[in-house]
N, C-alpha and C positions, 0 to 999 in steps of 0.2 A: 504493500500500500504506500509506504513512504517513497519507494522507488518511483511509483507511478506519479505521485505528486511532484517529485523533483523533475521528472521528464516533462510534465505538463507545464511547470513554471519555466523551464528552460526553453520549451517550444514557444511559449508566449513572449519571452524576452527576445528570442531570435526573430520572431514575427514582427514585433514592434520595431526592433532595430533595423530590419530590412525596409519597413515602410518609411521610417524616418530617413534612411539612407537614400531611398529613391526620391523622396521629397526634396532632400538636400541637392541631389544631382539636377533635378528639374529646376529648382530655384537658381542654382549656379548657372545653368544655361540661359534661363529667362532673363537674368539680370544683365546679360551681355547685349540685350536688345531692348531699347526703351519701349517700343510699341508692345512687345510681348509682356513686358513687366506691367505696363498699364492694363493690359488685358487680364492678367492674372489677378491684379488688385480688384478689378471690376467683378470678376467671378467670385472672389472671396467675399466681397460686399453683398452680392446677391445671396450667397449661401448663408451668410450671417443673418440677413433679413428673413430667409426661409426658417432658420432656427428660432428666431424671435416670434414669428407669426405662429409657428407650430406650438411653442411653449405657452403663449398667452391666448391662443385660440382666436386670433384675428382672421375670421373667415374671408372677408372681402380682400384684405391685404394678402392672405395666403393664396387666393385665386390669382391675384395680380402677379405675385412672385412666381407661381407655377407657370403662368403664361410667358413671363420673361424668360424663365429657364427653358421652356419648350422652343420658343422662337429664337431665343438668344443663341442657342447652340448652332442653329442654322446660319444666323447672321455671322457668328464668329468664324465658322468654317469658310464662308464666302469672303468676308472682309479680310481675315487674317490668314488666308490660305498660304501665301508665301512664307510667313513666319512659322506656321505649323509644319509645313514641309521641311523648312530649314532645321527646326528643332528635332523632328524625327530623324533627319539625316545625321544630325550630330550624335544621336544615341549610339550609332554604330560606326562613327567616323574616328579615324586616328588623327590626332592633331598634326597639322602641317609644321614643318620645321621653320617657324617664323620666330623662334624664341631668341631674343637678343641676349638673354642671360647665358646662352651657350657659347657666346663669343668671348674672346680674350679682351682685356682692357685696351690693348693697342688697336685691335680691330674696331672696337666701338669708337675710339677717338678718331680713327681714319674715316669712318662713316660720317661722323659729325663734321669733320673738316671738309668733306666733300659737299655736304649740305650747306655749310657756312660759306664756302667759296662760291657755290652756285647762287645762293641768295644775295650775296654781296655783289656779284656781277650783274644780276638782274636789277638790283637796287641802283647801281651806278649807271645803268643804261635806261632807267625808268621803264623797265619791262614788267608789266603787271603779272602777278603770280599768286597762286594759292597752293600751299603744300600742307597736307593734313597728316598727322601722326595718330594712328589708332592706338588706344591704350587698353583699358579693360573691357570697354563696351564695344560690341561689334559694329563695324561699318559695312557689313556685308551687303545691305540693301543699296548703298551708294556705290560700292565697288561694282556690283552687278549692273548698275545703271550707266557706268562709264565704259571706257575702252580698256580692257584688261591688257596688262603689259607683262608683269612678273619679271622685272629686270633688276640688275644690280644698282645700288645707289651710286651714281656717278654725276659729277658736276656737269659734264657735257650733255647728259640726258635731260636734266632740268632746263638748261639754257636752250636746248633744241625744242623741247616740248612747248615752252612758253614764248618762243619766237613767234611774232604775230603772223608770219606766213604759213604756219603749220595748222592743220585742221584740229589739233588737240589743244591749242593754246587757251581756248575758253574752258572754264570749269577748273576743277581741282585735281591735283595729283595726290594719291593716297599712299602713304608708306605704312606697311604692316611688318613690324619686326625689322629685319635687315633687307627687305625687298620693296621695290616700287611696284605695287600691285595693279594700279590703274591710273589712267589720266582721263580728263574731260568728264569728271564726276560733278554732278550738280546737287546743291544743297537747298533746303527750304530757307527762304529769306526771313530774317528776324522781323518781328512786328514792332520792335522798339523804335521810338522816334530818335533819329540820329541827325547829326549835323550834315548839311548838304555837301560838305567836303568828302563824305564817305559814299562810295559808289556801290555797285552790285557785288563786287568781290568782298568788301568789308561786311555788307549785310548778310551775305551767304556764310561767311566765316563765323559771324556771331550766331547765326541761325543754327549751324551744326554744333557749336559749342554749348548752346542752350539745351540740347537734347541728348548729347553724349559727353563723355569726359575727355574727348579728343583735344589735341593741341593743333591749331592751324596757324601757319605763318603766312602773312599777307604782305605782298610788295605792291605799293601803290603805283599805278601806271602814270599818274599825273606828277607825283613828287618824288617817287623812289623811296618813300618812307617805309620802314619795316615795322610791322606790328604783329603781336600775338593775340589770338582770340582764344580765351579760356573762360569757361563757366559763364558764358554770356557777356563777357567784358572784353574790351579792346585795350591793349597796352602797347605803346610805342617802344621800340627797342633800338637804341643807337647801334650802328654797324659794328663798332669796336666791342660792344658788349653782347653781340649775338651769340657767340660760342658759349660764353659763360651761362647765359640765360637758357640756351637750349639744353645744356648739360644738366642744369638745375631742374627744368620742367620735365624733361624726359626721364631723369633719374636712371640713365643707362649706366653711369659710373657710381658704384656704391662707395668708392673710396677715391681719394685724391681729386675731389671736385674742384679744388683750387687750380688744377691744371688748366681749366678752361680760361683763366684770366691771363695766361701767359701769352 
């Protein structure tokens, strides 16, 4: 008898642990996409309302919630079909080798130097540019909307892409880990009221920074000014301080951060 109780308790513990592990995996995938995270919060809210109406016997409200659940599932499948497909694909997907942490400190510094050189040249020639770095939240929707490249980070690549004569100069370049994954990506424009000196590039950069934790570097076509868009805000960056600020914001180098000031 005691043996059966122990087995039953262990089975229950393992069952609960597996459920929480699956929930953790789902939440970890959902948090990488802002739209799917908002969807998940909405589902939780409806389920919470269902619990309240059931406990307190609110019949009319319970009918309304049941209707929302019935038709809401159909709406979710239709509206969020791309996100659902992407999430299901991730369940059996091996992570791509985009981990910057796998690189040596010297390689990381070399990549930053390539980016700094490219942005500096673009700034000096008043060539407009948008360069976005993906962080913890996925930019897959915007990568898919652009022209996929999957190229090494090279100064010449950026200066060629953003040259006005190329078909890819409009839109943003997205960097994922140690790769340039796409060009000509377009972002939703911010709804903030901005000074007239800021054009479409700055508005798009702020827009993507409002809905993801990405870092976007903007080069103004009119003035050559370099700016960062982070968390819905613009910050002007002097050319001589570009490397130090990139190293700080990207946090690629966990040690010797002062090296960026040299």
